[in-house]
C-alpha positions in Angstrom: -29.2 44.4 -15.0 -27.1 45.2 -12.0 -24.8 48.2 -12.0 -21.3 46.8 -11.7 -18.2 48.8 -10.9 -14.5 48.0 -11.0 -12.4 47.6 -7.9 -11.0 51.1 -8.3 -14.5 52.5 -8.5 -15.6 50.5 -5.5 -12.9 52.0 -3.3 -14.5 55.4 -3.9 -17.8 54.0 -2.4 -16.1 52.9 0.8 -16.2 55.2 3.8 -12.4 55.1 4.4 -11.4 54.8 0.8 -9.2 51.7 1.1 -6.5 50.9 -1.4 -7.7 48.8 -4.4 -5.5 45.9 -3.3 -7.5 45.8 0.0 -10.8 45.5 -1.9 -9.2 42.8 -4.1 -8.2 40.8 -0.9 -11.8 41.2 0.5 -13.0 39.5 -2.7 -10.4 36.8 -3.1 -9.3 36.0 0.5 -11.9 37.7 2.7 -11.3 39.4 5.9 -11.2 37.7 9.3 -13.8 39.1 11.7 -13.3 39.3 15.5 -15.3 36.1 15.8 -12.7 34.3 13.6 -15.0 33.8 10.7 -13.9 34.9 7.2 -16.2 37.4 5.5 -16.0 37.7 1.7 -17.0 40.5 -0.6 -19.4 39.1 -3.2 -18.1 39.8 -6.7 -18.2 38.7 -10.3 -15.3 38.1 -12.6 -15.4 39.0 -16.3 -12.3 38.1 -18.2 -9.4 39.1 -16.0 -11.3 41.8 -14.1 -13.3 41.8 -10.9 -16.5 43.7 -10.6 -18.6 44.6 -7.5 -22.0 46.0 -6.9 -22.9 48.7 -4.4 -25.3 46.3 -2.8 -22.5 43.7 -2.4 -20.3 46.3 -0.6 -23.2 47.2 1.8 -23.8 43.5 2.5 -20.1 42.9 3.1 -19.9 45.7 5.7 -23.1 44.5 7.4 -21.9 40.9 7.5 -18.5 42.0 9.0 -20.2 44.2 11.6 -22.6 41.3 12.5 -19.7 38.8 13.0 -17.9 41.4 15.1 -20.9 42.0 17.3 -21.4 38.2 17.8 -17.8 38.1 19.1 -18.4 40.9 21.6 -21.8 39.4 22.7 -20.3 36.0 23.4 -17.1 37.1 25.0 -16.3 38.2 28.6 -14.5 41.3 27.3 -15.5 44.6 28.8 -15.1 46.9 25.8 -15.0 50.1 27.9 -12.6 48.8 30.6 -9.1 50.3 30.9 -6.7 48.3 33.0 -5.3 50.3 35.8 -2.9 49.4 38.6 -3.1 50.3 42.3 -1.4 53.6 43.1 1.3 51.8 45.1 2.4 49.6 42.2 2.1 52.6 39.8 4.3 54.7 42.0 6.9 51.9 42.5 7.2 51.5 38.7 7.6 55.3 38.3 10.4 55.3 40.9 12.1 52.3 39.2 12.0 54.0 35.9 13.5 57.2 37.4 16.3 55.2 39.0 17.1 53.6 35.7 17.2 56.9 33.9 19.4 58.5 36.6 21.8 55.5 36.3 22.1 56.1 32.6 22.8 59.8 33.2 19.5 61.2 32.1 
């Protein structure tokens, strides 16, 4: 027989210790990955309570990571790119901000 745990117990098994309502949402509504697909946490319901296994938590996190990686593999997004402006535009924006501050008496 599998070792089931309550939602509250499951939060203690998660790396960032989410609130129990977050784990409930993962079960009932899923979480939207970067690719747009909803990923659900597998659970069972007994009476009015939801129970989760540690294997289901691990699978949930792996599925979410896999969907996210598919998004980044299929997109043209450079994940390490920080947008920067040419020095002339940057300097003009700084001067404009300084003028506005001076006009306001700062």
